[in-house]
N, C-alpha and C positions, 0 to 999 in steps of 0.2 A: 856720301853724306846723306844721312835720313831725314827724315819728316822731323821738321823742327831744329834742326842743326844750324839755322840761320840766325837764330835767336842766341843759341850758345856763342856764334863767331861774333856777334854784334856785342854781347857782354865781354867779352875778352878783349875788343878791340878799341872799344869806348867804355872806359870806366864811368862817366858821366849818366848812363842810362840805368834807369829804375825797373825792376821786373818784379811785377807780384804774380804769384802763381796761386789761383782759387780753385782748387781741386773741387769742392764742394759744389760750387756753381757752373765748375766746367768752363771757367773764364780765366784768361791772364791779362795782365795790362803791362805795357811795356810804355815808358816815359823816356822821352828823349828831350834833355834839356838843350835850350838854344844857348848859344855864344852871345854876351852882349853885344849890342850892333859897334861896329869899328874893330873888334877884337879880331885876331888872327884865328881862324879855322883852318885844321888840319882835313883835308878830304881824303887823303890816303886810306885810313881805317875804312872811312864809308864806301869808298870803293872796292876795297877789298871783299867787303861785306857782300854787295850787292852791285855786282859788274852789268847786270843788264838796267839798271836806272838811268843812267845817262850815257850819251853818245860818246862821252869822253870815254867813261869807262869801259864803254864797249869796243871801242876801237883797240885800246889797250888790252882787252882778251882777245881781240882777233888778232893782233900782231904777235902776243904770246902763243897763240895757238899755231900761227905759221912758222914761227922758230920751232917750236916743239917739231912739228912736221919736218922742217928744214934736217932737223937732227934726227929724227927718227920718224922716217916715212911710213913705215908698217906700224905706228900706233893706233890702238883699237880706239873706238869713241870710248868706251868706259874708262880706259886709262887716260886719254884727254880729261875726261872730265873730273877724275880723281886728282891728277896734278893741277889741273885750273882751279877746284874748288867749286866747279859748276854742275848741274845736272847735266845727265846724257842728253835731254831734249835741248838745251841750250847749245851744247856742242854741234848737234846736226842742224840748229837752224844758223849757227854762224858759218860751219862747212857748207850748207846750202848757199848762203850769201856768197860766201868767197868763190864757191863755184861761178855762180851766176854772175860775178864781178869778171870773171877771167882770172883769179888770182890763184885758182888752186884747182887740180885735174886729179881725179880717181883713175889710177892704171890697173888694170887687171880685176879679177873677179874681189866681190866682198870680202870673201876668206882668203886670205894669202897675196891680196893685192897689196898696193902702196900708193899714198899721196905724193905728189909732184906739187910744187910749190913753183909758180910760174912768175914769180917778180923780177 
């Protein structure tokens, strides 16, 4: 995922978003329309676009990360990031948190090693 790819994902996930791109002024405007109070609001699309924004979304990404590493313990951070749709930095932060919590351990060297899920 490259710079600005979040806007494209948001536009695909939420058709109610208005996007105005003003190249001349080097500005863009994104308008997210709120649902009327009392209506049901789907949050799944928002969590998929920005998993770092809420604790709930973060937990889901961490669960997905652990499940990936259970199935493929030799996955690289770049591959994890691409699969989860988040940055390599976000993957690194989640891995560090899971390691400090005792849920995950790295076995062997950085190259050629593997992840061990401890749950």
